[in-house]
N, C-alpha and C positions, 0 to 999 in steps of 0.2 A: 470534521464536520463543524460548522459554525454553531456554537451552543445556543445562539439566539433563535434558531429555527426549531429547537427541540420542543416537545410537547409540554414540558414543565420547565419553568425558568425560576431564577432566584426571586423575581418579583412575585410570581404566583405563590411561592412558598412564603414570602413575607406577608402577603395578604392572608394566607392561612394562619400564620402565627398571630396576627392581630385578631383574627376571627375566633380562634379557639382559646385565646388568653383567658385565664380564670376558669376554664372548663376542664382542662387537663392539667396534670401536675408538671411543674418544672422540676424534673427529677435531678438528684445529685449527680455530679460528675467529679469524683474525688480521686486523689492519688492513693495507690496501694503501695506502701513501703515494702511489704513483704514480697509481692509479685515483682516489684522493681529489683529487689535484691536477688530474687531467684533467676531473673531473665537477663539482667544487665541493661534493661531499658527503663525509662521513666514511664511508669504505667498508670494511666487513669482509666476508671471504669464509669461509663454512663449507665446508671441504674434504671432502665426502663421497666424492669420488673416491679418497680414501686408505683406504677400507674394504678388507678382504681381497679381495673379488671386484670391487672398483672402483666400487661404488655404494651408495647408501643402502638398497637393497633387502635387504641383509643383515639389517637391523633387523627388518623385518616378517616375513621368512621365519623368522628365529630365534625370535621370539616365538610365531608360529603353531605351529611344529613342537614347541616345548617343551611345549605344552599338549595334544598328542595323548596319548590313553591307550594302554595297552600293546597292546590289540587293534588300534587304528588304526595304531600304529607297525609292527606285524607285517604288516598289509595293504598299507602303503605309501602314497605320495602321488603325485598327478599335478598338473602345473601347465602353463599356457600362457604363453609369453613369447617376445619377440624377442631376448632376451639377458640383461638385468640381473637380472630376477626369476628367470630360469632358473638363473643361476649362484648366486644367493643360496640358493634352495631346494636345489640340488644340493650345495652346500657343507655346509649344516647337516644335510641328510639323511645325508650321509656321516658327519659328526661324531657323529650320534645313532644311526647304524646303521639308518636307515630306507630301504627301497627307494624310488627316485624315478624317475618317467618324466616327461620334459618334452616337450611338443608345441610345436614351433617352426615358424613359417612357412617355406615353401620358399625364400623370398627372403632369409632370415637370412644375414648374412655368415659365411663359413666359419670365421673366427677365433672367433666367438661360439659356433658349434656345437662346435668343437674344445675350447674351454675348458669348456663345459658337460659334455661327455663326460669330459674329464680330471678333473673333480670327482666323477665316479662315477655320473652319471645316465645312464639310457637316453634317447636322443633320437629322437623321431618327427617327421619333416618332413611337414607337412600344410597345404595352403591357401596363399593369397597374403598373408594378413594375420593379425594376432593374433586378430581376431574369428573367422576361419575355423578357426584352431588351437583356439580355445575350444570350438567345437562338438565337435571330436574329443576334446579333453581331458575334456569332460563325459561323452561316451560311454564312454571308458576308465574313468572313475571309477564309472559305473553298472555296467559289465560286470565289472570286476575288484574292486569293493568298496573302491577307494582313496579317500582323502580329497582333495578338490580344494582346492588352495591358490591362491586367486584373487590376482592381482597387486595389486589395489587395493580391490575392493569387499567387504571382510571386516573387521569391527571389530577383530579381533586383529592383522591385518596393519597396518591403519591406526594402531592404538595403538603398534605397534613403530616405524613410521616417525615418529610424533609425538615420540619420545624426543629427536629432534634439537632440538626446541623448547626443552626444558629445558636442554640444553647451551648453546644460543645465549644464553638469558637469563643463565646463569651467566657466560659469557664477555663478554657485552656487555649489562649490565643497563640501560644508558641508551639503548638503541636506539629509534629513531623509526619505522622501517619495515623490513619483512622481505619479500624477494622470492624466490619459489620457482617452479620450473617446474611446469606442470600438464599431465598427459595424462589418465589416468583420475581423478586427483585425490587419490590416497591420501597422497601426501607432504604437500601443503599442508593437507588436512583434518586430518591427524594433528597437524601443528604447531599449527594453529589451535585444536584441542581442548585442546592442552597449555598454550598461552600466553594465550589470550583471557581466562580468568577473572582472572588477575593483571595483565594488561596491556590493559584495555578500550579505551585510546586508541591502541594500537599499530596502525599501518597494515599490513595483511596483503594482499599483492598476488600474484596468480598470473599466470604468463605462458606463452603458447602460441605455436607457430609459426603464421603465417598459413595454412599449408598444412592444418592440422588445428585449426580454431577452435571445435570443438564445445562445450567447456566454457565458453569466453568467451561464445558466443552464448546458451547456456542460462542463464548467470549474468545476462545482461542481457535475457533474454526476447526475443530478436530472431532474425531470419533463419530459415533452413530447419531442419527437424528434423535431428538429427545423422546419421541414416541416409541423408539426402538430400544431404549435403554431399559434393561430388566429392572423391575421394581424389587426392592429389598426391604426387610425390616430395618428400622432405624430408631435410635433413641431421640433423634432430632425431628420429631413429627411436624414441628412448625415450619421446617424448610424441606419437607418431603414432597417436593413439587416436581412432576415429571417434565415440565417444560416452562421456561420463563415467559413472561408476557411480551407482547409485541412492542408496547410502549416502553416498558422497562428495559428491554434488550437494546433498543435504540439509544436510550440515555446511558446505560452502562457502557456500551461500546464507544460512546463519544467522550465520556467524562471520567471513567474509572480506569485505574492503572492495572488492576489484576483481579481475577476471580479464580480462586483455587479451592482445593479440597483438603479435608483432614479425615483421619480414621475415626471409626466409631469408638474405639478404645480411648482415643485422645479426648473425645467429647465427654465420655463418661468420667475420665480423670479430671477434666476441667470442672465438671459439676461438683465433684467432691472437693476440689481445691477451693471453689467459691464458698462452699459450706464451711470448710475448716479454717480458711484464711480470712475471708471477708464476712463470714457469718451471715451469708445471704443465700437464698434459694433461687437458682437459675435453671431454667429448663434446658433441654438439649440444644435447641437452636440458639438460645442466648449464650450458651457456653462455648459455641464453636469459635468465636474470635479468640478466647483464651486458649483453646486447644491449639490454634495455629501458632500463637505466641510461644506456647510450651514446646511444640514440635519444632519450631524454627526460630529459636531465640537469637541466633546470629543475624538473622534478617533485620531485627529491630534493635539490636544492641547499640547503646549509646544515643538512642533517639527517644523523643517523647511521643508516646503512642496512646491513643484512646480506643478502648474496646467497648463496643455497644452491647451491653447485656440486655437483649431485646425483650425478654420475658421470663416469668417465673412460674408458669402454670405447668406443673408436671404431676402425673398420676402418682399418688402416694405409694402404691404398691411397686410401681416401677422405680421410684426413688429408693425404696428400701433395697431393691435388688442392686441398683447402681452403687449404693454405699457399700454393701457387702462385697461386691465384685472389686470395687476400688481398694478396699482394705486387703483383699487377697492379692491384687497386683502389687501392692506395696509391701507384701510379706508381713502384714500386721494381723492377718487372719488366716489361719492354716488348719487344715484337717490332718491330724496325726492318727495313724493306725497302730494300735498296740495289742499284742496277744497276751492274755493272762490266764491263770487258772480260774475256773468258774467256781469260786469259793468265797465265803464271807471275808471281808476285809481287803481283798485284793484291789478292788477299785479305789478304795480309800487310800491305799498305799501309793498308787499311781498319782492320785490327786495330791497327795502330800509332796511328791517329787515336783510336780508342776508348780505347786504353791511356793516351795522353797526356791524354785528357779524364777519366780516372778511372773509366771504366765497366768492368764485369766481364762478359766474354762467357760466357754459360751454355751456349749451343747455336748451331750454325751449320748451315743447310740450303741447299744449292745447288738453284735452281729453273730449270734450263736450258729447261724447257718452259713457263715462265710465259707467259701470253698477252701479245703485243705486244713480246716481247723478241727482239732480233736473234739469229741463229744464231751470231754472233761474240761475243755478250755473254751474261751470266748474271745472274739475280737471286739475291741472297743474302738469306736471312731470318736475322737476328741476334737471338737472345734475349739481352738485356743486363740486367744488374742495376745499379741506380743508388741513390743515397741517397734521392732523392725526385723529385717532378715537376719542380722547378726544375733539378735536376741533369740529368734526362733532356732538358730543353729545351737545356741547354748542350751536351750530347753531340750532339744533332741539329744545332745550329748549327755545331759543329766539323766535322762531316761535310760539311755544305753548303759551308762556307768552303774546304775542301780539294777541292772539286769533285765531291763524291759526293751528288747529290740523294737525299733520304731521305723516306720516309713511314712512318707507324705502321700496324700491323695489329692488330686486337683479338685478345686472347688467347682 
């Protein structure tokens, strides 16, 4: 397909870049020496999690709202979102004096609802998914005469998101591949429209979670229709979209090289890698590109690749679970079950063995009612932190040597 007939062009993105300049952040795009050493590629990260509201959504919301006429501004806007688009629209609506109503799924984390309200928008909770919220948002738009600001299937929103592409080319002119998360497709389709004319051989890759693979299936013309794909829980709620947009699908099909998927565990691991290596907080959707790089390092080895860390808005409770699960998968956090006499000093003796072995006790639980344990004895569940799997093995050996048989329990 001729790219000039597409709904979003490089010229439209360039206009958006001029329009939003000074209103959104030009975020860093820097090389990660550690990720490069780990994967064999030269890895750069575009940190869109450093936008004011914590995601790239600021760009599209800003561009769309700036183009409302006076009558549309007085009538106000409505949007549907699980968090990031909501905050982007709320922020710029407040800046421009535009009334905003955001329809959010009833399952949206409280922290995202609170942030959206703090930015000045009225929040309506409706439905279990963004698709359900969209139905309510369209009804509000019709009944109240508000402009619907779609999170991805709008050329002006897409053009705003695409401004990231120009910034990446300026920061890394010799890049070979660019990887971005895909939900509805607004981010990658905007970037593709911006960069493809000047970089025809640049590999553009979209990545989804396996829990919501609709865009990947549509791109490769395989599998069930999007509406028939079972919905599943996911850490990457920002790309938990049951079907890509019509406009974005057209652009992705014409300009992008691949849309693929990664596992939920890979995304969780990528979140913890960003925390430990880059000292930055990235949400599940924003971690998906790194998850692909870590799962398929050979695909990018020896090449210069840019990962778009699209956002950093993650529920703190969820983050704590991800960190603990990540430590468990790396064998750095382990639950050890030890049976001892239920008498004074016995627990202290076990703690002494662990201390001499260099293990840190995170939590202790007495299980006097554990099956098969004598009434004069108790089972203790010790959550211990170690350096790695080999260190954990040495800790277990030390307990066994001192007469404390031990076994592991899955976290």
